C-alpha positions in Angstrom: -51.2 -59.1 14.0 -48.7 -59.4 11.3 -46.1 -56.7 10.8 -47.4 -56.1 7.3 -50.9 -55.4 8.7 -49.5 -53.0 11.2 -47.4 -51.3 8.5 -50.5 -50.9 6.3 -52.5 -49.5 9.2 -49.8 -47.0 10.2 -49.4 -45.9 6.6 -53.1 -45.3 6.3 -53.2 -43.5 9.6 -50.3 -41.1 8.6 -51.9 -40.4 5.2 -55.3 -39.6 6.7 -54.2 -38.0 10.0 -55.4 -34.5 9.2 -58.8 -35.7 8.0 -59.2 -37.8 11.2 -58.4 -34.8 13.3 -61.0 -32.7 11.5 -63.6 -35.5 12.1 -62.6 -35.7 15.7 -63.0 -32.0 16.1 -66.8 -32.5 15.6 -66.9 -35.1 18.3 -64.8 -33.8 21.2 -63.0 -30.6 22.2 -59.7 -32.5 22.7 -59.7 -33.9 19.1 -56.0 -34.8 19.0 -56.3 -37.0 22.1 -59.4 -38.6 20.7 -57.6 -39.6 17.5 -54.6 -41.0 19.4 -56.9 -42.8 21.8 -58.7 -44.3 18.9 -55.5 -45.2 17.1 -54.4 -47.3 20.2 -57.8 -48.9 20.4 -57.6 -49.9 16.7 -54.1 -51.3 17.1 -55.4 -53.5 19.9 -58.3 -54.6 17.8 -56.0 -55.4 14.8 -54.2 -57.8 17.0 -57.4 -59.8 17.3 -58.8 -59.4 13.8 -56.9 -58.3 10.7 -60.1 -58.2 8.7 -60.5 -54.6 10.1 -58.2 -53.5 7.3 -60.8 -54.3 4.7 -62.9 -51.3 5.9 -60.4 -49.3 7.9 -61.9 -45.8 7.4 -65.3 -47.1 8.5 -63.9 -49.0 11.5 -61.8 -46.1 12.6 -64.6 -43.5 12.4 -67.0 -45.8 14.1 -64.5 -46.5 16.9 -63.8 -42.8 17.2 -67.5 -42.0 17.6 -68.0 -44.8 20.2 -65.0 -43.5 22.1 -66.2 -39.9 22.0 -69.6 -40.9 23.3 -68.7 -43.5 25.8 -65.3 -44.5 27.3 -63.2 -41.5 26.2 -65.8 -39.0 27.3 -65.9 -40.5 30.8 -62.1 -40.3 31.0 -62.3 -36.5 30.3 -65.3 -35.8 32.5 -64.6 -32.9 34.7 -65.9 -33.3 38.2 -66.5 -30.6 40.8 -63.2 -29.2 42.0 -62.5 -27.5 45.3 -60.4 -24.4 45.7 -56.9 -25.3 46.7 -55.4 -23.3 49.5 -51.7 -22.6 49.5 -49.8 -24.9 51.8 -47.9 -22.0 53.4 -46.8 -18.5 52.7 -43.2 -19.6 52.4 -40.8 -16.7 51.5 -39.4 -17.5 48.1 -36.9 -14.7 48.2 -35.1 -16.4 51.0 -35.0 -19.7 49.0 -33.7 -17.9 45.9 -30.9 -16.2 47.9 -30.0 -19.5 49.5 -29.9 -21.1 46.0 -27.7 -18.3 44.6 -25.3 -18.7 47.6 -25.0 -22.4 46.9 -24.3 -21.8 43.2 -21.6 -19.3 44.1 -20.3 -21.8 46.6 -18.9 -23.8 43.7 -16.0 -21.4 43.8 -15.1 -22.7 47.2 -12.9 -25.7 48.1 -14.8 -28.9 49.2 -14.5 -28.4 52.9 -15.6 -24.8 52.9 -18.4 -25.5 50.5 -19.7 -28.3 52.8 -19.5 -26.3 55.9 -21.3 -23.4 54.2 -24.1 -25.6 52.9 -24.7 -27.1 56.3 -24.7 -23.6 57.8 -27.2 -22.4 55.2 -29.4 -25.5 56.0 -29.7 -24.2 59.5 -27.1 -26.3 61.4 -25.8 -24.7 64.6 -22.0 -24.6 64.3 -21.5 -25.6 68.0 -23.8 -28.6 67.4 -22.0 -29.4 64.2 -18.7 -29.3 66.0 -19.9 -31.8 68.6 -21.2 -34.1 65.9 -18.1 -34.1 63.7 -15.3 -33.5 66.2 -14.1 -30.5 64.3 -13.2 -27.5 66.4 -15.8 -24.7 66.5 -13.0 -22.2 65.7 -12.2 -24.1 62.5 -15.9 -24.0 61.5 -16.2 -20.3 62.2 -13.0 -19.6 60.2 -14.4 -21.7 57.4 -17.6 -19.6 57.3 -15.6 -16.4 57.5 -13.3 -17.5 54.6 -16.4 -18.6 52.6 -18.1 -15.2 53.1 -14.9 -13.4 52.1 -14.5 -15.5 49.0 -18.1 -15.1 48.0 -17.9 -11.3 48.4 -14.9 -11.3 46.1 -16.7 -13.5 43.5 -19.8 -11.3 43.7 -17.8 -8.1 43.3 -16.1 -9.6 40.2 -19.4 -10.4 38.7 -20.9 -7.0 39.3 -17.8 -5.3 37.9 -18.1 -7.3 34.7 -21.6 -6.0 34.1 
């Protein structure tokens, strides 16, 4: 397809878009998608045969009708669905509190923020000490410092309100 043919087609499509949507409304409940689907179908056909431009309205409307009654309708066919059961009854309030703590942790230095995030993820501090070689006392002091700093940040935020 030549760029001139594509430009002509696009110009025609933009000019007649609302009319095409009104026509598609009679053919399918999702009329915008039907028009866009037909547009793509016509672009593909134009690559093979530029003579379509001689009767573009007729070709587009016919193509839209064929799509609505055949291929496009099958794409939008709704099959029987089953009820979806929730995966679990996960407590979102805990997740939200954890997320808020991690956001507030941005006020902490890197080491304390890292220790706190590992602690919130459920790491056992004694186990973490064995894995990293960092003293358990240092890890507990870090958690204590982090809690103190976070309490201070939270009290500042509540005082501003």
